[in-house]
C-alpha positions in Angstrom: -60.2 51.4 20.7 -58.0 48.3 20.3 -54.3 48.7 20.4 -52.0 46.5 18.4 -48.7 45.5 20.0 -45.7 47.3 18.5 -42.7 45.0 18.1 -39.2 46.2 17.2 -36.9 43.5 15.8 -33.3 44.0 16.8 -30.7 41.7 15.4 -29.1 39.6 18.2 -25.6 40.7 17.1 -26.5 44.3 18.0 -27.5 43.3 21.5 -24.4 41.2 22.2 -21.8 42.9 20.0 -19.1 41.1 18.2 -16.2 42.0 15.9 -17.8 44.4 13.5 -15.6 46.0 10.8 -17.2 49.4 11.4 -20.0 51.1 13.1 -21.9 51.3 9.8 -21.7 47.5 9.5 -22.7 47.0 13.1 -25.9 48.9 12.4 -26.5 47.0 9.2 -26.2 43.7 11.0 -23.6 41.8 9.1 -19.9 42.4 8.3 -18.6 42.3 4.7 -16.4 39.4 3.8 -12.7 39.7 4.7 -10.9 41.9 2.2 -14.2 43.5 0.9 -14.7 47.3 1.4 -17.8 49.4 0.9 -15.9 51.2 -1.9 -15.5 47.9 -3.7 -19.2 47.2 -3.4 -20.0 50.7 -4.9 -17.5 50.1 -7.7 -18.9 46.7 -8.3 -22.4 48.1 -8.7 -21.2 50.5 -11.3 -19.4 47.8 -13.2 -22.4 45.4 -12.9 -24.6 47.9 -14.8 -21.8 49.2 -17.1 -18.6 47.8 -18.4 -19.2 44.3 -16.9 -22.5 44.0 -18.8 -23.8 41.8 -16.0 -27.2 43.5 -16.1 -27.8 42.2 -19.7 -28.5 38.7 -18.4 -29.2 39.3 -14.7 -31.3 42.5 -15.1 -30.5 46.0 -13.9 -31.9 45.1 -10.5 -30.1 41.7 -10.6 -33.4 39.9 -10.1 -32.9 37.8 -13.2 -33.7 38.0 -16.8 -31.9 35.4 -18.9 -29.5 34.6 -16.0 -30.7 33.8 -12.5 -31.8 36.1 -9.7 -28.8 37.2 -7.7 -30.8 38.9 -4.9 -32.2 35.8 -3.2 -30.6 33.0 -1.2 -30.6 30.5 -4.0 -27.2 29.7 -5.6 -27.1 27.4 -8.5 -23.4 26.7 -8.8 -21.9 27.3 -5.4 -22.8 28.1 -1.8 -22.6 31.9 -2.5 -19.5 32.8 -0.6 -17.6 35.8 -1.8 -14.6 33.7 -2.9 -17.0 31.3 -4.8 -18.6 34.3 -6.5 -15.2 35.7 -7.6 -14.4 32.2 -9.0 -17.7 31.9 -10.8 -17.3 35.3 -12.5 -13.8 34.4 -13.6 -14.6 31.0 -15.0 -18.2 31.5 -16.0 -20.7 28.6 -16.4 -20.1 26.2 -19.3 -23.0 24.3 -20.9 -21.9 21.1 -19.2 -22.2 22.7 -15.7 -25.3 24.9 -16.2 -28.1 23.9 -13.9 -30.5 26.3 -15.6 -29.4 25.8 -19.2 -28.0 29.3 -19.4 -24.3 29.6 -20.3 -22.2 32.4 -18.8 -18.9 33.1 -20.5 -15.9 33.9 -18.2 -16.3 37.5 -16.9 -19.8 37.5 -18.5 -18.0 38.0 -21.9 -16.6 41.4 -20.8 -12.9 42.4 -20.5 -13.0 43.5 -16.9 -9.8 43.2 -14.8 -9.2 40.9 -11.8 -9.7 43.9 -9.5 -13.0 44.7 -11.2 -14.1 41.0 -10.9 -13.5 41.2 -7.2 -15.5 44.4 -7.0 -18.4 42.9 -8.9 -18.3 39.8 -6.7 -18.4 42.1 -3.6 -21.5 43.8 -5.0 -23.2 40.5 -5.9 -22.5 39.1 -2.5 -24.2 42.0 -0.9 -27.3 41.5 -3.0 -28.1 38.2 -1.2 -26.9 39.6 2.1 -28.9 42.9 2.3 -28.1 43.4 6.0 -24.5 43.9 5.1 -25.1 47.0 3.0 
């Protein structure tokens, strides 16, 4: 009988440690951006599929529909930092700046508050950084 080697991948950060915000994030492998909390991420997920109506264009799983996929590492209008995502949600994507041809109104056309925008941005950031969740 032939045995296959069994390999366990351990993120280097877990081996060497380093400034994690909490034990949960240390186990996940990547800290949340400064000022972002897990409760913001949870609230953002609720807003994304509800009042924020983000799911209408980005799909309920955020993998794209009319709007682009938010779960991969490809960012069309920024480098994908939390701050840039907040700004993108606030300002939207006008026709003159749309790389994909899809226009996004400010706040996706919803009436969400500044605090809710930040929560949605926190959630969206974690979609492309799954080791942070």
